[in-house]
C-alpha positions, -999 to +999 in steps of 0.1 A: -453-003+170-487+005+181-499-011+215-537-005+201-531-016+174-539-052+167-513-058+135-491-039+156-496-067+184-497-095+156-459-088+145-447-085+181-464-122+187-487-108+216-511-117+195-525-155+181-521-160+142-515-183+115-483-170+102-480-178+064-448-154+055-425-137+076-394-115+067-370-087+088-397-061+069-426-081+062-455-106+080-485-124+063-508-139+082-541-160+074-571-134+076-597-145+106-625-137+084-612-150+047-632-148+016-618-181+010-591-203+028-556-190+024-568-155+024-534-141+037-532-103+051-489-091+043-484-062+064-449-043+070-439-050+105-435-010+109-469+003+117-476+027+085-512+030+089-518+039+049-508+036+014-496+069+010-472+071+043-455+040+033-418+049+028-397+042+000-378+015+015-404-009+022-427-003-011-400-036-027-400-058+003-438-055+008-446-064-024-422-089-038-441-107-004-474-104-024-460-117-053-445-143-042-475-155-018-499-148-050-476-170-074-476-199-045-514-201-040-519-222-077-496-246-065-500-248-026-539-242-031-547-254-059-561-221-071-562-209-105-549-175-098-553-149-067-569-117-059-546-088-045-564-058-029-555-029-003-580-010+012-565+027+017-586+044+048-622+037+038-631-005+045-597-003+058-609-021+091-573-024+108-561+015+106-524-005+097-516-010+059-521-047+050-528-063+013-551-088+008-540-119-013-574-141-018-565-177-038-595-176-068-611-207-090-630-201-116-669-200-104-657-192-069-688-166-065-660-139-063-674-114-092-656-085-101-651-052-080-674-051-044-686-021-056-708-005-083-689+010-113-699+044-127-693+060-161-680+093-172-706+115-188-685+113-221-646+122-232-644+158-224-655+144-179-626+119-187-600+141-195-609+166-167-605+143-141-570+126-158-558+163-157-565+173-122-553+142-111-522+149-135-517+181-121-514+170-086-491+138-093 
């Protein structure tokens, strides 16, 4: 736990939140600035700042909770689906790993990704990027 971390304080119940789900490993609570009503943040109870720091033992509990929540949104919120996203360092407003689960309905105004798209110059450039990433992984 980190005393200066907002999400750690929520996990410890030292900060108010509208809790949606809880387990021994994970907590989900409503985002205070939702894209749509029901927008939920799911995070590990343990302070983990970024995705690459997430211990293997927390992958299944975290993503299992996200999956259950996303599956519930159509029934509970009359949504047609959900948007699941995670920022990792860049645009991560709270440095405690969290996954956004947002209810979606066709025509809700949310269009694709929030950032501009780009293109590879050609197949050779795309292959170079793939090769570089594959070499490290």
